[in-house]
N, C-alpha and C positions, 0 to 999 in steps of 0.2 A: 700653757701648752701641756702641762703634766696633769691637768685636772682629771680625776678619776670619775668614771661614769657611775651614777647612782641608779638603783632600780626605781620604778615608779613610786611616787608618793613617799620616798625615803625608806622603802622596805628593804630589808637585807635579804639577799639571795645567795645561794651557794654557787650559782653559775648564771651567766647572762642568758636572756631569752633568745637573743639573736646572735649568731656568729657572723660578723661582717666579712670574714675571710671567704665565705662561701659565695659563689656567683650565681646561685639559683635565681630565677626570675619567674613570676607568675605569668600566665598568658595575658595578652593585651586586654581581652574583654573583662578581666577582673580588676582593671586599674581605675575604672571610673570613680568609685568611692574614694580611692586614695588620692586621685587628682583633686577632687573637690575638697577633700580634707586638707591636702597640702596647701591649697590656696588660703582657706580660712585659718589654718594653723599659722601660716607665715604672717598673715595680717596681725594675728594676736601676738606673735613674737615681736613684731615691730612695735606694737602698742606697749607691750611690757617693757621693752628696752627703753623706750622714751620715758615711760612712767618711772622706772627704776632710776634712770639717770637723773631725772628731775628731782625725785625724792632724795637721792644721795648728793645732790648739789652739783652734778656734772652737767655739761653742756649737751643737750639733746641733739644739737645740730652738728656736733663735731663728728669727724670720721672715726669709725670703730667704736669700741666700748672701753671706757677707762677701767683700769684695774679696780678702782673703787666701785664702779657700777657693777662689774662682774661679781665682786664679793657680795654686794647686796643682793644680786640675782640669786646666788646660791645659798643665801641665808635661809630661804624659805623652801622647805622640803616638798611641800604640796603644791607649789606653784604650777607644776606640770599639768595638773588637772584642768587649768584654764584652757589649755589648748586641746586636751584630751577629751573634752566634753562631747564631741561629736562621734567618737569611735571607741573601739575597745582595745587598741594596741598601745597600752600604756608604756611598755618598755621602749618601743620605737620612738615615741614622742619625747619621752624623758631624755633619750639619747640625742634627739634633735635639739632640744633645749641646751643640753650640756655642750654639744659640739659648737653650736652657734655662740654660746656665751664664752667658750674658751677662745674661739677665734675672733670674737668681736664682730659678728656679722649678722645679728638678728634682723636689722632693719632693711637689709638688701637681699633677703632670702626669697621673697615671694616668687618672682618670675623664674629664677633659676630652678627652684624646687618644682614648680608646676611644669616647666618645660621638660626637665629631666625625667620626672615620673611619667609624663605622658609619652615620652619617647620609648620607654621600656627598655632602653639599652643605652650604652655609652659609646657612640661612634667617636672617631678620632677628634672631630671638631668640638663636639660637646665635652668630651673628656678633657681636651686641652683647655677649654674655657673653665671647666669646673676645677681643674688643678691649679689654676692661676690665682694667687692671692686669696681673696675671700671665698673663691669657689671651692677651695679645698674642704672647708667646713660644710659647705652646701652639699657637696658630693656625699659626704658621710651621712648627712641628714637624709638625703634622698635614698641612699642605699638602705638605711633603716626603714624608711617608709615603704619602699618596694618590697622588702622582705616581709614587712608587716602585712602586706596584701595577702600573703599565703595564709596567715593566721585569720585575717578577717573573713576569708572566704572558705573556711572550714565549715560549710553550711550545716545547720543544726535543724532537727525536728523539734519545734517549740509548741508548747501547749499553754493556753490561758484558761484557768478555771475561775468562773465568775465573770465571763467575758461580756455579759450584758449589763453589768453594774456600772456605776459612775466611774470607778477606777478601771475596771476591766476594759471598758470601751477605749481607754487611752492607749492600751498596749499595741494594737495593730498600727496605729498612727506613729507611735514612738519608734517601734521596731523598723518601720519603713523610713521614717525621717532620719534616723541615726545610722542607717545602713547596716543594721544588725544582720549577721549571716544566717538568715532563715531559709532553709530548704523547703520546709513544709510547716505551715501554721495551722494548728487545730484549736478550735474554740469550744469550750465546755461551759455548761451552766446547769441549773436545776431543771426539772421536767417542765416547769411552766414556761421557761424561756427557750427551750429546745425548739429548733426550727426557725428561729430568727436568723437574720443575715447581717454580717458586718463586712466592710470593704477593706481589703489589704492588697496593695500594689495593683489597684484597679480591678480586682476580682472580688466578687461576692462570695463570702465563705459562710456556710451554714453552721449554726451553733448546735452542738450535739449535747445530749444529756450525759453528764458525767457518770461513769460507772467504774466498778473495780478494775476492769480490764482496759480502761481508756488510755493507759500510759505505756502500753507496749510499744517499744521503738522510740519513745520520746526521750530526747536528750536534756531538755530544759523545760521546767514547768513553773509558770507564774501562778500563784494562788492569790485570789482576791475575792473570796466568797464567804468570809466570816470564819470565826475560830472553829465552829463545829465541823464545817466541811474540811477545813485544813487538818484537824485532828483525825478525821475519818479517812481522807484520801492522800494526804502528803506521805504517810508511810508506804502506801501502795505505789506512789510515784517513785519514791526512793528505791523500793524493792525491784521496780522495773528498770532501774538504772538511771533515772532522771535526777538532775540537780534541781532542788526545789527552792524557789525564792518566795517566801510567804509574807503577805501583807497583813495578815491578821495578828491578833494578840496571842495566838495559841502557844507559840514557842519562845516568845521574846525573853522571858525571864528564866528559861532553861539554861543552866550554866554550860551545857554542852553545845549550845547553839549560838553562833556569832550573831550579834545584833549590830548591824553595820550601816553607817553613813559613809560612803566611800571617800568623801573629802576629809573626814575626821578620823576614822579608825580603821583604815583598810588593812592594817597589820593584824587584825584579829581574825582575818580569813586565811585559810590555807587551801591548798589544792585538794586535800582530803575531805573537806567539808562538803556534804551533800544536802544539807539543809541550812539555809541562811534566812534570818528574820529581818524584815523591814520594820524600823521603829514606828511608834505612834507619830502621826503627822505633826502634832504640836511640839513633840520632843525634837523632831528633825529640824523644824524651822527655828526653834529656840537655839539649838546647839550650832546651827549654821552661823548664827550671829555671835554666839558666846565663845565657842571653842577656839577660834583664832586668837582671842584675847589672852589665852593662857601663856603666850610667849611674852606678854607684857607684865606678868606678875601672877602670883598664886591666887586663884579664885577661892574665896572663903564662903560666899553665900550668893544665891540667886533668888530674886523675887520676880515672878512673872504673872501677868494677867493676860489671858488669851481671849480673843474675840473671834469665835469660830464660825465658819460658814456652813451653809446647808449641805454642801457636798460631803462633809465629814459624816453625815447621817445617811448618805446614799442618794441615789437618783430620785427615789420617791419623796424625800425631804426637799430636794431642789424643786420638784414639780409642785409640791405643796406650797412652798414659798411663793412661786409665781402665781399659782391659782389664788392664794389668799390675798396677795397684793392686788390682783385684778378685781377680786370681790370687794375689798375695802374701798378701792377707788370708784367702784360702781355703787357704793352705798350699802352693800350687804355686810352681814356679820359672818365671818368665816368660821367654819367648824373644824377644829384640829382633828386630824386622822392619823398622821404619821408621827408627829411630835406632840408632846403632852400639853402644850400651851399655844395660844394664838401666836403666829410667827411674823406675819406682816406687820411692819412698824412696831416691833416689840423685840425685846431680848430677855433671856432668862438663863438661870444657872444650867450648866451642861446637863443634858438629859440622860444621866447615868446614875446608878444607885449610890447612895451616900453611906459611907462606912461609920464605924463607931466614933471616929475622931472628927466627923463633920466634913470630910473630904469626899468629893464624888470620885467615881471610878476613873474618869479621865485625868483628874488631878493626880491621883495615885500613880497612874501609868507614866505621866511625865516625870514625876519624882524618881520612881524606880528605874526607868529606862535611861534617864539622863545620867544617873549614877553609874549604871553599867557601861554605857557608851564611853563616858569620860574616864572610866576606871577610878572613880572617886566614891567609894561606898559610903563614906561619911559626909558627903557634900550636904551642906545646909541649903535647902531649897524649899520655897513656899510658892504654891501655885493656886491661882483662881481661874477656872475655866467657864466661859460664858458663851452661849449660843447667840449669834447676831444675825439679822436678816440680810446676809450677803451670800451670793450664790456659790463661789468656789475658791476664794482665797481667805486664809486665816491671817489675822493680825495679832501682834503680841507687844505688850508694854513690858520692858525688861529693865531690871536694875541688877547690876553686877557689883558685888562687894569684894574687894581684894584684901589679902592679909596685911598688906602694907599700904602706903599711900596710893591713891588711884593714879593710873597713867594719865597723861595729858590728853585732852580731846584730840589734839593733832596726831598723837601717836596712835590712838584708837582708830581714827579715820584712815591713817596711812596703812595700818595693819589690815583693816577691812577692805581697803581698796585692792589689795593683792590676794585676798582670801578666795580660793576657788569656789565658784557657785554663788558668790555674793556680789550684789551691785549696790554701791553706796548712793543713796538719794538723800541729800542733806543740804538743801539750798535755803539757808536762813533768810537771805535777802528777799527772795521771791516766795518764801513760805511754802516750799515744795518739799514734801517728805513722802515716805512710802504710803501708798494707798492700795487697798485690795483690788480696786478696779485696774490699776496699772500692773499689779502682780499676776492677775489672771491670765493664764495662757502662756506664761513664759517660764523658762527653766530656773532663772536666778531667784534667790531670796533678796528682797529689797531691804536695806537697813539704813536708818537715818535717825533724826532727833538725837544726835550724839551730843551729850552734855554731861557736865559734872553734877552729881547729886549735891545740891547746896546744903542738905541737912546731914551729909555724911562725908567726911574727908577721904574715905577709901572707896567710894562708890561712883560708878558711871551709869548713866541711863541711856537706853536705846529704844527704838521702835522698829519693828520688823513686820514685813508682809511677805507671804509666799503662797503659791498655788497649791492647795491641798491635794488636788488630784495628781499633780506632777511631782514636784520635789517632795511633797508630803506623802507620796504613795508610789504611783507607777514609774515615774522617772527614777526615783531612788532604787526601785527594784531592777530596772533595766541597767542602771549603772553598776549594781551589784553583779549582774550577769556578765557585764563587760569586764569588770574586775576579775571575776572568776576565770574568764577566758584568757587572762594574762598570767595566771598563776602556774 
């Protein structure tokens, strides 16, 4: 009962985001996204409760949550992100988790939360129900969610630079799907793409040519137009008052710029940051699988081989793969135009320049960025990046070496099962493991093939797949913006 509320993702704050003593309520029309969120969030709470109690050896069918299960629940600082995936109000949901865990009521929260939020007030009957037994915790969760609606609906003027590219096209859909508070969305691209139209909330929006004065009045700007355009226009967007979330490599290794994967290192962001970098797609997917394992032991070395999809080279490369595949099946010999080698039914070393050490540019990015994100500047890491004929999901074969004996396969699986943004796919009996086809179009990174390295007593092997356009790029950018909104 005396459990202290933690800030989202384990961040330390000088004061809470929400003061539950206040009785402010948003108008009813603003509660739709919160109601939908409350339902999905409560479902996840129930799933987590059962998973934790099973993992800790408690009886999932018993009433309430055992002290042992609650302790396990609070061992994982970032578990709140599992529920927070659909919205930006991290503080409210972290409080919902803590209240439910404290009172032992996660699995019975769904209907009460949904009903109370929809009502938008507590009349005597509802309040009486909420204050009885398990309802006491539910009322606290609901209050946090309702207050969060005010934050969610501080509508923003949002810009997307590079809106017609493979990554850029994902932003309107993601912003709509996640209920991001957009008052006005403006789409920008180069002169060749200006005049195109994209759909947002059922309305066709024209793409404008990006100019120096494009960012007046913009609160948030997503950049996904390459490093050159980011270097040219991101400072202009900042000067106009916008927060910039940049998908290019332009600022990633600048020590002044946070390089953020919200599930892994949200503490590197502050409210004062006006420019935040999205890491390289292969580095994101790698660390989504590896970072959770730090709680099982000190990581000494990572060896990874990547199998990278066409989407990483842009929409033109995706079109070239489809065109070449069609041509080969029709008996023709395709001529490479976008990529340097025949792509259909072929694979080749990643199409970036090779340095004096024999590593291509992509491999160097993964090495340097992984060290920065994990804050392990001396981490031993070896990377081989290969382009494969897959449309939009990357795959990675990963070996993690620990300083001491490797954790058990069971411990690794259990840790990944509760890692935010990860879905374990590891069915040995049916030989079902992560596949790029299954990872395409979903938010989670799929991780499986969990096994001991038979050649090394301190190593564990994994295989991971993730959508390069989503978690590898646009989704991670939107999550950064959501995190920024909670700071």
